[in-house]
Chimera marker file (.cmm) of the C-alpha trace (Angstrom):
<marker_set name="trace">
<marker id="1" x="26.671" y="82.610" z="166.374" r="1" g="1" b="0" radius="0.5"/>
<marker id="2" x="27.298" y="83.057" z="162.666" r="1" g="1" b="0" radius="0.5"/>
<marker id="3" x="24.366" y="82.588" z="160.342" r="1" g="1" b="0" radius="0.5"/>
<marker id="4" x="24.731" y="82.196" z="156.585" r="1" g="1" b="0" radius="0.5"/>
<marker id="5" x="21.908" y="82.496" z="154.089" r="1" g="1" b="0" radius="0.5"/>
<marker id="6" x="22.421" y="81.499" z="150.467" r="1" g="1" b="0" radius="0.5"/>
<marker id="7" x="20.277" y="82.700" z="147.607" r="1" g="1" b="0" radius="0.5"/>
<marker id="8" x="20.327" y="82.862" z="143.853" r="1" g="1" b="0" radius="0.5"/>
<marker id="9" x="19.928" y="79.221" z="142.928" r="1" g="1" b="0" radius="0.5"/>
<marker id="10" x="17.406" y="78.014" z="140.412" r="1" g="1" b="0" radius="0.5"/>
<marker id="11" x="16.861" y="76.447" z="137.027" r="1" g="1" b="0" radius="0.5"/>
<marker id="12" x="18.986" y="77.553" z="134.106" r="1" g="1" b="0" radius="0.5"/>
<marker id="13" x="19.667" y="76.203" z="130.633" r="1" g="1" b="0" radius="0.5"/>
<marker id="14" x="23.082" y="74.811" z="129.701" r="1" g="1" b="0" radius="0.5"/>
<marker id="15" x="25.414" y="77.656" z="128.831" r="1" g="1" b="0" radius="0.5"/>
<marker id="16" x="23.514" y="80.059" z="131.056" r="1" g="1" b="0" radius="0.5"/>
<marker id="17" x="24.567" y="81.961" z="134.160" r="1" g="1" b="0" radius="0.5"/>
<marker id="18" x="23.568" y="82.308" z="137.784" r="1" g="1" b="0" radius="0.5"/>
<marker id="19" x="24.926" y="84.346" z="140.659" r="1" g="1" b="0" radius="0.5"/>
<marker id="20" x="24.777" y="82.850" z="144.105" r="1" g="1" b="0" radius="0.5"/>
<marker id="21" x="24.919" y="85.049" z="147.187" r="1" g="1" b="0" radius="0.5"/>
<marker id="22" x="25.843" y="84.195" z="150.756" r="1" g="1" b="0" radius="0.5"/>
<marker id="23" x="24.852" y="86.759" z="153.359" r="1" g="1" b="0" radius="0.5"/>
<marker id="24" x="26.448" y="86.486" z="156.796" r="1" g="1" b="0" radius="0.5"/>
<marker id="25" x="25.211" y="87.772" z="160.122" r="1" g="1" b="0" radius="0.5"/>
<marker id="26" x="26.785" y="87.567" z="163.538" r="1" g="1" b="0" radius="0.5"/>
<marker id="27" x="30.195" y="87.585" z="161.918" r="1" g="1" b="0" radius="0.5"/>
<marker id="28" x="33.248" y="89.781" z="161.715" r="1" g="1" b="0" radius="0.5"/>
<marker id="29" x="32.950" y="89.096" z="158.045" r="1" g="1" b="0" radius="0.5"/>
<marker id="30" x="36.062" y="90.881" z="156.819" r="1" g="1" b="0" radius="0.5"/>
<marker id="31" x="38.408" y="88.609" z="158.786" r="1" g="1" b="0" radius="0.5"/>
<marker id="32" x="36.790" y="85.293" z="157.913" r="1" g="1" b="0" radius="0.5"/>
<marker id="33" x="37.747" y="82.989" z="155.082" r="1" g="1" b="0" radius="0.5"/>
<marker id="34" x="34.757" y="82.128" z="152.938" r="1" g="1" b="0" radius="0.5"/>
<marker id="35" x="33.945" y="79.727" z="150.172" r="1" g="1" b="0" radius="0.5"/>
<marker id="36" x="31.587" y="77.348" z="148.423" r="1" g="1" b="0" radius="0.5"/>
<marker id="37" x="31.176" y="73.621" z="148.299" r="1" g="1" b="0" radius="0.5"/>
<marker id="38" x="28.596" y="71.554" z="146.484" r="1" g="1" b="0" radius="0.5"/>
<marker id="39" x="27.026" y="68.252" z="147.363" r="1" g="1" b="0" radius="0.5"/>
<marker id="40" x="24.898" y="65.798" z="145.453" r="1" g="1" b="0" radius="0.5"/>
<marker id="41" x="22.658" y="63.469" z="147.439" r="1" g="1" b="0" radius="0.5"/>
<marker id="42" x="24.569" y="60.415" z="148.599" r="1" g="1" b="0" radius="0.5"/>
<marker id="43" x="27.959" y="61.894" z="147.808" r="1" g="1" b="0" radius="0.5"/>
<marker id="44" x="30.579" y="63.810" z="149.740" r="1" g="1" b="0" radius="0.5"/>
<marker id="45" x="30.598" y="67.570" z="149.807" r="1" g="1" b="0" radius="0.5"/>
<marker id="46" x="33.136" y="68.852" z="147.261" r="1" g="1" b="0" radius="0.5"/>
<marker id="47" x="35.130" y="72.054" z="147.121" r="1" g="1" b="0" radius="0.5"/>
<marker id="48" x="34.138" y="74.650" z="144.529" r="1" g="1" b="0" radius="0.5"/>
<marker id="49" x="35.894" y="77.900" z="145.385" r="1" g="1" b="0" radius="0.5"/>
<marker id="50" x="37.307" y="79.918" z="148.262" r="1" g="1" b="0" radius="0.5"/>
<marker id="51" x="38.328" y="83.484" z="148.985" r="1" g="1" b="0" radius="0.5"/>
<marker id="52" x="40.633" y="84.608" z="151.739" r="1" g="1" b="0" radius="0.5"/>
<marker id="53" x="40.425" y="87.713" z="153.871" r="1" g="1" b="0" radius="0.5"/>
<marker id="54" x="42.971" y="89.297" z="151.536" r="1" g="1" b="0" radius="0.5"/>
<marker id="55" x="40.907" y="88.412" z="148.499" r="1" g="1" b="0" radius="0.5"/>
<marker id="56" x="43.033" y="85.517" z="147.257" r="1" g="1" b="0" radius="0.5"/>
<marker id="57" x="40.952" y="82.949" z="145.414" r="1" g="1" b="0" radius="0.5"/>
<marker id="58" x="41.110" y="79.240" z="144.697" r="1" g="1" b="0" radius="0.5"/>
<marker id="59" x="38.935" y="77.152" z="142.424" r="1" g="1" b="0" radius="0.5"/>
<marker id="60" x="38.256" y="73.521" z="141.716" r="1" g="1" b="0" radius="0.5"/>
<marker id="61" x="39.622" y="72.529" z="138.321" r="1" g="1" b="0" radius="0.5"/>
<marker id="62" x="36.105" y="71.772" z="137.100" r="1" g="1" b="0" radius="0.5"/>
<marker id="63" x="34.997" y="75.395" z="137.481" r="1" g="1" b="0" radius="0.5"/>
<marker id="64" x="38.165" y="77.353" z="136.622" r="1" g="1" b="0" radius="0.5"/>
<marker id="65" x="37.479" y="79.910" z="133.932" r="1" g="1" b="0" radius="0.5"/>
<marker id="66" x="33.713" y="79.618" z="134.404" r="1" g="1" b="0" radius="0.5"/>
<marker id="67" x="33.047" y="80.581" z="138.034" r="1" g="1" b="0" radius="0.5"/>
<marker id="68" x="34.198" y="83.681" z="139.894" r="1" g="1" b="0" radius="0.5"/>
<marker id="69" x="34.106" y="84.080" z="143.654" r="1" g="1" b="0" radius="0.5"/>
<marker id="70" x="34.051" y="87.518" z="145.232" r="1" g="1" b="0" radius="0.5"/>
<marker id="71" x="33.191" y="89.200" z="148.489" r="1" g="1" b="0" radius="0.5"/>
<marker id="72" x="31.773" y="92.546" z="149.514" r="1" g="1" b="0" radius="0.5"/>
<marker id="73" x="32.830" y="93.099" z="153.111" r="1" g="1" b="0" radius="0.5"/>
<marker id="74" x="30.737" y="96.248" z="153.524" r="1" g="1" b="0" radius="0.5"/>
<marker id="75" x="27.626" y="94.130" z="152.877" r="1" g="1" b="0" radius="0.5"/>
<marker id="76" x="28.817" y="90.985" z="154.682" r="1" g="1" b="0" radius="0.5"/>
<marker id="77" x="28.123" y="89.115" z="151.480" r="1" g="1" b="0" radius="0.5"/>
<marker id="78" x="30.002" y="86.690" z="149.275" r="1" g="1" b="0" radius="0.5"/>
<marker id="79" x="29.118" y="85.821" z="145.697" r="1" g="1" b="0" radius="0.5"/>
<marker id="80" x="29.676" y="83.046" z="143.216" r="1" g="1" b="0" radius="0.5"/>
<marker id="81" x="29.209" y="84.094" z="139.614" r="1" g="1" b="0" radius="0.5"/>
<marker id="82" x="28.577" y="80.936" z="137.602" r="1" g="1" b="0" radius="0.5"/>
<marker id="83" x="28.908" y="81.203" z="133.817" r="1" g="1" b="0" radius="0.5"/>
<marker id="84" x="28.765" y="78.660" z="131.010" r="1" g="1" b="0" radius="0.5"/>
<marker id="85" x="26.873" y="76.299" z="133.256" r="1" g="1" b="0" radius="0.5"/>
<marker id="86" x="26.816" y="72.602" z="132.448" r="1" g="1" b="0" radius="0.5"/>
<marker id="87" x="24.428" y="69.821" z="133.364" r="1" g="1" b="0" radius="0.5"/>
<marker id="88" x="27.077" y="68.397" z="135.684" r="1" g="1" b="0" radius="0.5"/>
<marker id="89" x="26.980" y="71.614" z="137.736" r="1" g="1" b="0" radius="0.5"/>
<marker id="90" x="23.536" y="70.540" z="138.924" r="1" g="1" b="0" radius="0.5"/>
<marker id="91" x="23.671" y="70.074" z="142.691" r="1" g="1" b="0" radius="0.5"/>
<marker id="92" x="23.177" y="71.897" z="146.001" r="1" g="1" b="0" radius="0.5"/>
<marker id="93" x="25.674" y="74.669" z="146.725" r="1" g="1" b="0" radius="0.5"/>
<marker id="94" x="26.681" y="75.522" z="150.293" r="1" g="1" b="0" radius="0.5"/>
<marker id="95" x="28.638" y="78.523" z="151.466" r="1" g="1" b="0" radius="0.5"/>
<marker id="96" x="30.926" y="78.365" z="154.454" r="1" g="1" b="0" radius="0.5"/>
<marker id="97" x="32.541" y="80.798" z="156.841" r="1" g="1" b="0" radius="0.5"/>
<marker id="98" x="35.728" y="79.900" z="158.663" r="1" g="1" b="0" radius="0.5"/>
<marker id="99" x="37.435" y="81.815" z="161.453" r="1" g="1" b="0" radius="0.5"/>
<marker id="100" x="40.019" y="80.440" z="163.870" r="1" g="1" b="0" radius="0.5"/>
<marker id="101" x="39.275" y="76.893" z="162.757" r="1" g="1" b="0" radius="0.5"/>
<marker id="102" x="35.528" y="77.120" z="163.378" r="1" g="1" b="0" radius="0.5"/>
<marker id="103" x="33.399" y="76.512" z="160.293" r="1" g="1" b="0" radius="0.5"/>
<marker id="104" x="29.803" y="77.498" z="159.772" r="1" g="1" b="0" radius="0.5"/>
<marker id="105" x="27.642" y="76.391" z="156.840" r="1" g="1" b="0" radius="0.5"/>
<marker id="106" x="24.650" y="77.808" z="155.110" r="1" g="1" b="0" radius="0.5"/>
<marker id="107" x="21.512" y="75.820" z="154.395" r="1" g="1" b="0" radius="0.5"/>
<marker id="108" x="22.299" y="75.310" z="150.717" r="1" g="1" b="0" radius="0.5"/>
<marker id="109" x="20.772" y="76.477" z="147.480" r="1" g="1" b="0" radius="0.5"/>
<marker id="110" x="19.803" y="74.207" z="144.588" r="1" g="1" b="0" radius="0.5"/>
<marker id="111" x="21.228" y="74.813" z="141.138" r="1" g="1" b="0" radius="0.5"/>
<marker id="112" x="19.692" y="72.864" z="138.264" r="1" g="1" b="0" radius="0.5"/>
<marker id="113" x="21.123" y="73.078" z="134.760" r="1" g="1" b="0" radius="0.5"/>
<marker id="114" x="18.755" y="71.574" z="132.259" r="1" g="1" b="0" radius="0.5"/>
<marker id="115" x="17.136" y="72.281" z="128.942" r="1" g="1" b="0" radius="0.5"/>
<link id1="1" id2="2" r="1" g="1" b="0" radius="0.2"/>
<link id1="2" id2="3" r="1" g="1" b="0" radius="0.2"/>
<link id1="3" id2="4" r="1" g="1" b="0" radius="0.2"/>
<link id1="4" id2="5" r="1" g="1" b="0" radius="0.2"/>
<link id1="5" id2="6" r="1" g="1" b="0" radius="0.2"/>
<link id1="6" id2="7" r="1" g="1" b="0" radius="0.2"/>
<link id1="7" id2="8" r="1" g="1" b="0" radius="0.2"/>
<link id1="8" id2="9" r="1" g="1" b="0" radius="0.2"/>
<link id1="9" id2="10" r="1" g="1" b="0" radius="0.2"/>
<link id1="10" id2="11" r="1" g="1" b="0" radius="0.2"/>
<link id1="11" id2="12" r="1" g="1" b="0" radius="0.2"/>
<link id1="12" id2="13" r="1" g="1" b="0" radius="0.2"/>
<link id1="13" id2="14" r="1" g="1" b="0" radius="0.2"/>
<link id1="14" id2="15" r="1" g="1" b="0" radius="0.2"/>
<link id1="15" id2="16" r="1" g="1" b="0" radius="0.2"/>
<link id1="16" id2="17" r="1" g="1" b="0" radius="0.2"/>
<link id1="17" id2="18" r="1" g="1" b="0" radius="0.2"/>
<link id1="18" id2="19" r="1" g="1" b="0" radius="0.2"/>
<link id1="19" id2="20" r="1" g="1" b="0" radius="0.2"/>
<link id1="20" id2="21" r="1" g="1" b="0" radius="0.2"/>
<link id1="21" id2="22" r="1" g="1" b="0" radius="0.2"/>
<link id1="22" id2="23" r="1" g="1" b="0" radius="0.2"/>
<link id1="23" id2="24" r="1" g="1" b="0" radius="0.2"/>
<link id1="24" id2="25" r="1" g="1" b="0" radius="0.2"/>
<link id1="25" id2="26" r="1" g="1" b="0" radius="0.2"/>
<link id1="26" id2="27" r="1" g="1" b="0" radius="0.2"/>
<link id1="27" id2="28" r="1" g="1" b="0" radius="0.2"/>
<link id1="28" id2="29" r="1" g="1" b="0" radius="0.2"/>
<link id1="29" id2="30" r="1" g="1" b="0" radius="0.2"/>
<link id1="30" id2="31" r="1" g="1" b="0" radius="0.2"/>
<link id1="31" id2="32" r="1" g="1" b="0" radius="0.2"/>
<link id1="32" id2="33" r="1" g="1" b="0" radius="0.2"/>
<link id1="33" id2="34" r="1" g="1" b="0" radius="0.2"/>
<link id1="34" id2="35" r="1" g="1" b="0" radius="0.2"/>
<link id1="35" id2="36" r="1" g="1" b="0" radius="0.2"/>
<link id1="36" id2="37" r="1" g="1" b="0" radius="0.2"/>
<link id1="37" id2="38" r="1" g="1" b="0" radius="0.2"/>
<link id1="38" id2="39" r="1" g="1" b="0" radius="0.2"/>
<link id1="39" id2="40" r="1" g="1" b="0" radius="0.2"/>
<link id1="40" id2="41" r="1" g="1" b="0" radius="0.2"/>
<link id1="41" id2="42" r="1" g="1" b="0" radius="0.2"/>
<link id1="42" id2="43" r="1" g="1" b="0" radius="0.2"/>
<link id1="43" id2="44" r="1" g="1" b="0" radius="0.2"/>
<link id1="44" id2="45" r="1" g="1" b="0" radius="0.2"/>
<link id1="45" id2="46" r="1" g="1" b="0" radius="0.2"/>
<link id1="46" id2="47" r="1" g="1" b="0" radius="0.2"/>
<link id1="47" id2="48" r="1" g="1" b="0" radius="0.2"/>
<link id1="48" id2="49" r="1" g="1" b="0" radius="0.2"/>
<link id1="49" id2="50" r="1" g="1" b="0" radius="0.2"/>
<link id1="50" id2="51" r="1" g="1" b="0" radius="0.2"/>
<link id1="51" id2="52" r="1" g="1" b="0" radius="0.2"/>
<link id1="52" id2="53" r="1" g="1" b="0" radius="0.2"/>
<link id1="53" id2="54" r="1" g="1" b="0" radius="0.2"/>
<link id1="54" id2="55" r="1" g="1" b="0" radius="0.2"/>
<link id1="55" id2="56" r="1" g="1" b="0" radius="0.2"/>
<link id1="56" id2="57" r="1" g="1" b="0" radius="0.2"/>
<link id1="57" id2="58" r="1" g="1" b="0" radius="0.2"/>
<link id1="58" id2="59" r="1" g="1" b="0" radius="0.2"/>
<link id1="59" id2="60" r="1" g="1" b="0" radius="0.2"/>
<link id1="60" id2="61" r="1" g="1" b="0" radius="0.2"/>
<link id1="61" id2="62" r="1" g="1" b="0" radius="0.2"/>
<link id1="62" id2="63" r="1" g="1" b="0" radius="0.2"/>
<link id1="63" id2="64" r="1" g="1" b="0" radius="0.2"/>
<link id1="64" id2="65" r="1" g="1" b="0" radius="0.2"/>
<link id1="65" id2="66" r="1" g="1" b="0" radius="0.2"/>
<link id1="66" id2="67" r="1" g="1" b="0" radius="0.2"/>
<link id1="67" id2="68" r="1" g="1" b="0" radius="0.2"/>
<link id1="68" id2="69" r="1" g="1" b="0" radius="0.2"/>
<link id1="69" id2="70" r="1" g="1" b="0" radius="0.2"/>
<link id1="70" id2="71" r="1" g="1" b="0" radius="0.2"/>
<link id1="71" id2="72" r="1" g="1" b="0" radius="0.2"/>
<link id1="72" id2="73" r="1" g="1" b="0" radius="0.2"/>
<link id1="73" id2="74" r="1" g="1" b="0" radius="0.2"/>
<link id1="74" id2="75" r="1" g="1" b="0" radius="0.2"/>
<link id1="75" id2="76" r="1" g="1" b="0" radius="0.2"/>
<link id1="76" id2="77" r="1" g="1" b="0" radius="0.2"/>
<link id1="77" id2="78" r="1" g="1" b="0" radius="0.2"/>
<link id1="78" id2="79" r="1" g="1" b="0" radius="0.2"/>
<link id1="79" id2="80" r="1" g="1" b="0" radius="0.2"/>
<link id1="80" id2="81" r="1" g="1" b="0" radius="0.2"/>
<link id1="81" id2="82" r="1" g="1" b="0" radius="0.2"/>
<link id1="82" id2="83" r="1" g="1" b="0" radius="0.2"/>
<link id1="83" id2="84" r="1" g="1" b="0" radius="0.2"/>
<link id1="84" id2="85" r="1" g="1" b="0" radius="0.2"/>
<link id1="85" id2="86" r="1" g="1" b="0" radius="0.2"/>
<link id1="86" id2="87" r="1" g="1" b="0" radius="0.2"/>
<link id1="87" id2="88" r="1" g="1" b="0" radius="0.2"/>
<link id1="88" id2="89" r="1" g="1" b="0" radius="0.2"/>
<link id1="89" id2="90" r="1" g="1" b="0" radius="0.2"/>
<link id1="90" id2="91" r="1" g="1" b="0" radius="0.2"/>
<link id1="91" id2="92" r="1" g="1" b="0" radius="0.2"/>
<link id1="92" id2="93" r="1" g="1" b="0" radius="0.2"/>
<link id1="93" id2="94" r="1" g="1" b="0" radius="0.2"/>
<link id1="94" id2="95" r="1" g="1" b="0" radius="0.2"/>
<link id1="95" id2="96" r="1" g="1" b="0" radius="0.2"/>
<link id1="96" id2="97" r="1" g="1" b="0" radius="0.2"/>
<link id1="97" id2="98" r="1" g="1" b="0" radius="0.2"/>
<link id1="98" id2="99" r="1" g="1" b="0" radius="0.2"/>
<link id1="99" id2="100" r="1" g="1" b="0" radius="0.2"/>
<link id1="100" id2="101" r="1" g="1" b="0" radius="0.2"/>
<link id1="101" id2="102" r="1" g="1" b="0" radius="0.2"/>
<link id1="102" id2="103" r="1" g="1" b="0" radius="0.2"/>
<link id1="103" id2="104" r="1" g="1" b="0" radius="0.2"/>
<link id1="104" id2="105" r="1" g="1" b="0" radius="0.2"/>
<link id1="105" id2="106" r="1" g="1" b="0" radius="0.2"/>
<link id1="106" id2="107" r="1" g="1" b="0" radius="0.2"/>
<link id1="107" id2="108" r="1" g="1" b="0" radius="0.2"/>
<link id1="108" id2="109" r="1" g="1" b="0" radius="0.2"/>
<link id1="109" id2="110" r="1" g="1" b="0" radius="0.2"/>
<link id1="110" id2="111" r="1" g="1" b="0" radius="0.2"/>
<link id1="111" id2="112" r="1" g="1" b="0" radius="0.2"/>
<link id1="112" id2="113" r="1" g="1" b="0" radius="0.2"/>
<link id1="113" id2="114" r="1" g="1" b="0" radius="0.2"/>
<link id1="114" id2="115" r="1" g="1" b="0" radius="0.2"/>
</marker_set>
């Protein structure tokens, strides 16, 4: 059973930065695709970014140039560096782990961008 634990969320002012982490256990981390979604209450979960086993990345248009996804296989950890944050980035961020079509989700971490 794969378990994912996100951390790094919090309150930040517009224009500020946060780095989210997603630590995986019970996983052959290096061969799993990983990524982030976000979800606001009452709305569908939306794609933010993904990173393949080879390190290829994809981003939602809304975060291109501001967010950077990365992974550190030796630590079984994935990161989302979030720069130039905007009020509309306020939501809960979830990491996922996908291997052979099976997807696991973390519990989510709240990001609030407000002055």
